[in-house]
C-alpha positions, 0 to 999 in steps of 0.5 A: 639400362634398356630403353624401357627403364630409361623411359620410366626414369625420365617420366619419374623425373618430370612428375617430381618436377611438376609436383615441386612446381605446384608446391612452390606456386601454392606457397607463393600464392599463400604468402601473397594472400597473407601479406594482403589480408590484415589480421586483428588481435580480436580476430586472432583471439576468436580464431585461437579461442573458438568458444568466444563470440566475436561480437563487440559490446559498444563502449558508449552503451557499456558506460551508460549501463555501468553508470546505472549499475554504480548508482544501484551499488551506491544506493545499496551501500547507503541504505543497508546500514540503516535497514535492520532486521526485527526479530520478535517473540509474542507470548500468549496464554491459553487455558488448557483442560487437565484431562488426566487421561480420562476419556469422560473428562476429555469430552464432558469435563471433570465429574465434580464440576470443578474448573480443573484447568491450567494455563499454558504459555505459547511463544510465537516468533516473527521476522520483519524489517525496520528503518532507522530514522531518528537518533537522540543521544545513544537512542536510535528509533526504528520505523516499522509496521504495526503488524511486525511488532505491535503484539511482540513481547520481546524485540531484538534489532539485528544490524547489518554488521551482525550485531543484535541489540534488545529493543522496546516498543515506543508506540504503535498505530493500527489505522496506519499500520505503523510502529516505532521501536527504540534501541541503545547503542554507542556506535555510529549508525547512519540514519536513513534519509527520508524523501518526499513521497508526494513527488513519486511518479509512476515509472520511477525506479523503486528499490526495496531493502529488507530481510525477505524470508530471513535473508538479511540485507536483501536489495531488489529493484523495479519501478513504481507501478501505481500510486494512491492504491487503497485496500489491503489487509486490516482496512488501513487508511493509507494510499499505498505506492504499488511497485513490481519490486520483489517483496516477500514476507519479512520485507514488511517494515523495510524501505522502498527507496528512490534512485537517490537513496531516499526512503519514499515508502515503507514496504507493507504487504503484497497481493499474491496467489496461494503460494504467498510469494511475490508476483510483482504486486507489492505495496508500501506506505508513503513515507509522508504518511509516517513523518508526523507519526514519528514525532507523535510516537516519541512524544506520546506513544500514539498518533493523534488525529484531526477530526472532521466529523463526517461519514464518507463514501466513494461516489459510484456511477449512479451517484455521480450522475445523480449529483452532477459530479462528472469529471470531479474527484473527491468523496461524498459526505453522506452524514454529519455528526451533530455539533462536530467541526463539520457541522459547525463549519457548515458541511451538510449531508450530500456535500462532495468534498474536493479539496482541503487547503487547496490540495485535491482529494482523490477519494475517501482514504486520501481525505481521511489521511488529509484530515487526520494530519491536520492539527487540532485547533487548525482552521482548514479550507474545505472546497465542496461541490453542492447542488452544482455550485462550488463553495469554500468553507472554513472548518476548525479541526478538533482532536479525534476521540474514538468515543466521540467518533463512534457516537452513532446517536449523533450521526445525522441523519443516520442513513445511507441513501442510494439511487435505485438500480438493478442490484438494489431492486434484486436485494429488496425484491422491488419491481423492475420499474421502481425508480427513486431513492432507497435506504441501504443502511441504517445506523443503530441509535441514529435519528433514522433508526429512532423514527423507524426507518428500515433498510429497503424503504423507498423514500418519497418524502422528507418533512412533507416535501416530495422527493424523486431523486438523490439530488432532491433527497439531499436538497430537502434534507439541507433546507427543510430538516432543521430541528425536526425530521420525518420521512414518507416511505414506500415499504412493500405495498404500503405507504408509511410516514415515520415518527418525528425526530426532534433535535 
């Protein structure tokens, strides 16, 4: 081996020695780092499973959420057996001409003039929901909406367990949109627990149980958005609970439930866009509005209402200012039926009713509901506001009779008067500076109609005493119009005096 070879061999040995030292040093450093840095099982799992997040859900927050989830589970388990699906069939008959394929008869009818028509049967199917609220022996009673079963010829109750049982209509009421259905079963079926809708507050949990669009035993959750809502289809007299809980077609008649699993409302209608689907505006009849109706349906097949005998309007801004009603809630009795409970009890046109038996009245519908729930023969305390003074009157309620309640010839004075504003001026072509009181409605066959009063007349006098505002109109009507009534009015460019009405 020459000198060059020995030098190369030596250098190779030194390189290997250095490399070995470097590897040994790196291994020692890694071992030292591993011994000084702890690895938790969670960290190891995150490293072993890089798809998982290493964010840990706090246990205390999780327990709260799971506790609330358990409540919802319990409410659903409690309510589902008590909420049923109602399958209905409505049959109607319609006369169908027999054209015999002859175009002349299609357009003009049979040439011989005979009524060659025939009757055809049409079957319409419907779906809704109901709440089992009462049991008598083997008979179960289901509370629902009138618009679900009111016109049904056939009714079938579908239970949560899948059983289907024929049912029959016990009673219905269009004013509240309520109905009661009965079916027989020897099985044990739990009844729904009815809560207190008067205790419902905005922001409360609200859980809807029903059969939307045929999807049986569906549960949705939200909150109470508002209470005391009026309106809705059919002009019912309910003061609805509004909720953002998802409600769709088929939920009608189902239960709106609180966090305790108590029924607080009967889901009835939704406000929606053209799609007809839920947009978070659902409305339920408060269960307290239906409790007495259940007994009425079972006992007589219909709801009996108390009758006061007044015509009511909501007070608009001009009326509030004219009658000094700022800060008050209630309804204006614009007219009173002669010889009615209201008339006998001393209620006069223009009285602002604020309370019944100490309970505040917040508008026309709540007043109608409160009066309707009073029992015939009951004496009720009415708090009224008249000419700046609060008074209390005792009225003996009578049973409502549709014929009596629509006897327009007894409605005193038979007109609706209003403060003249821009809307009235435009409607009746009045001068822009015209002030005072105008007639905006005349009741057919009433005293006002008999004496010749007309819509658009500006009233300037009653029974010879001048008036210039709404407060004076009602004051003179109360104090001067006893057995006789006539008006002085401005009609167009003329000042007229009407005929006299004698009671």
